[in-house]
C-alpha positions, -999 to +999 in steps of 0.1 A: -284+162+345-272+182+315-291+211+300-291+228+267-290+267+265-303+283+233-301+321+227-325+328+199-331+353+171-303+344+148-304+332+112-289+300+102-264+294+072-244+266+065-244+226+062-254+199+086-243+163+080-271+137+086-263+106+105-273+070+099-307+062+111-311+053+147-341+033+142-326+014+113-294+007+133-312-006+162-329-032+140-298-041+120-276-048+151-298-077+164-294-092+129-260-103+139-277-129+162-289-148+130-254-158+119-222-170+132-202-149+106-193-112+110-218-083+103-204-048+096-225-017+097-212+014+083-227+050+086-238+040+122-250+069+144-232+076+176-260+076+203-267+063+237-293+040+224-267+024+200-245+018+231-274+003+249-281-021+221-242-029+222-244-037+259-274-060+254-259-079+224-225-082+244-245-097+274-258-125+251-223-133+239-220-112+208-189-092+200-194-056+191-166-032+183-170+004+174-145+015+148-138+048+129-149+070+157-180+049+162-193+054+127-186+016+119-198-013+141-181-047+137-205-074+151-199-112+154-221-138+171-202-168+165-207-181+201-241-170+218-235-181+254-265-165+271-301-166+261-316-142+287-320-105+281-322-088+315-345-062+327-315-039+338-306-035+302-338-039+283-358-014+305-338+015+289-350+009+253-381-005+236-361-018+207-344-044+229-374-067+221-358-071+186-334-096+200-363-120+205-370-131+171-333-136+159-326-155+191-356-178+188-349-184+151-313-194+155-311-208+190-346-221+194-351-204+228-348-171+245-359-153+277-363-115+271-376-088+296-404-067+286-390-034+273-388+002+284-382+036+266-399+069+261-432+072+280-453+083+250-482+060+253-487+022+249-465+003+225-475-033+233-453-062+223-484-085+217-479-080+179-444-092+181-455-123+202-485-130+178-460-130+148-437-155+166-467-177+176-477-177+138-444-194+131-449-220+159-433-205+188-445-214+224-446-184+245-451-178+282-453-144+300-443-145+336-424-122+362-421-095+334-403-117+310-412-135+277-401-171+278-400-183+242-393-217+227-394-229+190-409-262+181-387-292+174-368-286+142-371-247+145-396-220+135-417-228+105-432-205+079-467-191+084-489-163+076-488-132+098-515-107+094-511-076+116-542-059+128-523-026+129-491-015+114-461-020+136-425-012+126-409-032+154-432-061+151-425-063+114-388-062+120-389-090+146-411-111+122-388-104+092-357-115+110-373-146+126-386-157+093-353-157+074-344-190+093-379-204+096-387-236+075-408-228+045-425-195+034-437-168+057-461-141+045-462-109+066-495-089+057-502-052+068-465-051+071-447-016+079-435+000+048-408+024+065-374+029+049-360+012+080-379-020+071-365-017+035-329-012+049-331-042+071-344-064+043-315-052+022-290-061+049-307-095+055-305-102+017-267-094+017-265-121+045-282-146+021-319-143+032-347-145+004-371-116+008-395-100-015-420-072-011-402-050+015-415-015+012-451-028+004-477-040+028-470-076+021-436-091+026-428-128+016-398-146+030-385-180+020-366-195+048-330-207+045-308-230+064-283-204+075-272-168+069-236-156+062-219-124+070-222-091+053-212-054+052-241-028+051-244+008+052-271+022+076-298+043+057-299+081+063-319+090+094-350+106+080-360+119+115-328+137+120-331+150+084-366+164+090-356+179+124-327+199+110-348+208+079-370+226+104-341+247+118-338+273+090-377+271+087-379+281+122-350+305+127-347+318+091-316+316+068-306+287+044-292+252+054-280+223+034-285+189+048-258+167+036-270+132+027-307+142+027-331+124+004-366+136-005-379+100-009-373+096+029-395+126+038-420+130+011-452+137+031-431+159+055-420+179+025-454+184+012-464+201+045-433+223+044-441+235+011-477+243+021-462+262+051-441+283+028-407+265+031-384+257+001-368+225-002-344+221-030-324+189-041-285+195-044-258+172-053-249+168-017-285+166-002-312+191+004-312+229+009-339+244+029-351+280+034-382+301+041-400+315+011-415+343+032-408+361+065-435+341+083-448+306+077-483+297+070-506+274+092-511+239+080-530+208+094-511+177+101-522+141+108-495+114+117-497+082+099-475+052+092-451+056+063-454+070+037-477+094+057-464+122+081-442+107+107-452+107+144-414+113+151-417+148+135-449+159+150-434+176+180-408+195+158-435+204+133-456+219+162-427+240+172-426+256+137-464+262+137-462+281+170-452+311+150-472+304+119-499+328+104-533+313+114-543+282+134-530+246+126-545+215+138-522+184+145-538+151+150-517+123+165-529+089+153-499+068+164-492+074+201-518+088+224-496+106+248-474+125+224-483+161+232-464+163+264-442+190+248-472+213+243-472+226+279-435+233+277-439+252+244-468+272+261-443+283+289-425+300+259-457+319+248-473+294+224-510+292+221-519+255+221-552+237+231-549+199+235-580+177+234-573+141+234-552+133+203-558+166+187-538+199+192-549+233+179-520+257+175-527+294+170-496+311+158-480+340+176-455+365+161-427+354+184-419+330+212-401+341+244-372+321+260-380+303+291-367+274+312-385+243+300-382+205+306-378+178+280-404+149+284-392+125+256-367+122+228-386+142+200-400+168+226-364+176+236-354+187+202-386+204+195-379+228+225-344+234+212-359+243+177-384+266+194-355+283+213-338+291+181-366+315+171-374+328+207-365+360+222-339+356+249-326+324+266-342+290+266-329+265+289-339+229+280-335+206+311-334+169+312-318+164+279-307+128+285-336+119+263-320+140+235-288+119+234-307+087+227-316+100+192-294+130+182-257+130+180-237+164+186-267+186+183-249+217+198-220+212+173-242+208+142-264+238+149-236+260+162-217+253+129-246+271+111-245+301+135-268+290+163-260+302+198-263+271+217-243+253+244-245+223+266-244+229+304-229+198+320-237+188+355-211+166+369 
């Protein structure tokens, strides 16, 4: 397995282009299954998860072609010839469950394996299934697969009231509802920018959707959807991650394509920690206000709150802050697996259930560490930027699922970082 070697103690100066959002693109790609006309996605990220979704869609009969060095995806599902999403593909990524709603809505039946992905706690699919049942679907779980069938005449509109906010379940329900007969109301819907991006794309395809970006979305079903061209929204998690690079290492970096509205709660915490974020014509410019950041408390929440996907990276910053910070994880219960690895670098962290107390030290020390999941991977790289000596991050296959060309982007700003490939 490849590793990333980071040699710390260097200031960062320059620009980093921010890619299209992985999580948005993974929801947009299955939307092709709703129509027999072409769907073109621009500003697509070049990641292993995108390749996995490509393989999954192709296994169902969709045509997916990467153009412009992978930044444009041309998709067409004019002939779906397979209605079974196999375990061998689905196990690699939880977002694979997002083919269920579109397949059921357009084809009337589907068999989808229960998904896999990062081991960061329970992410049950019961909310996805509950939403489809509210539209009349008949579901049977057996042998690790969801066997789904729409009623005669197709899915029908209904009221879906999620007990907890779920981005994936909202996306599945939203796509399925576009072709359901009548009106569907999704209550306690996720409000993330990725939901708004999906709704905008579906509207371009002819869907009638109102209320995206709020907690209640209304969908009037239509008989069919057409083709469209849609730009993938900027990746707010990649944006937040690279905003932390100069915050941790020092210097000043401009994030091209960055938007404050995508990371509002995150920016509030950066400001409290002593990090300057300025809007520019091209994006956002980030630098430290003082030599050392201040401790801040962080609680992860659904959008527009502080993103769980930036908690690990924020912890890396707070490891060298003045004072003690408390991070409370309310989204995923096992998302502090990076803490023991940061402690190998000299961090002082005490984890009690869903809360981590971080007492800042003046400097971290490089060490061999192991990535446990996607966001933990990059948090260790960020920590390495400010650590004395060498940090070797092992098992970075997680990293490639969510970040494209990390070494290239950081080294362009002066970081001493390289990938050590294992054949």
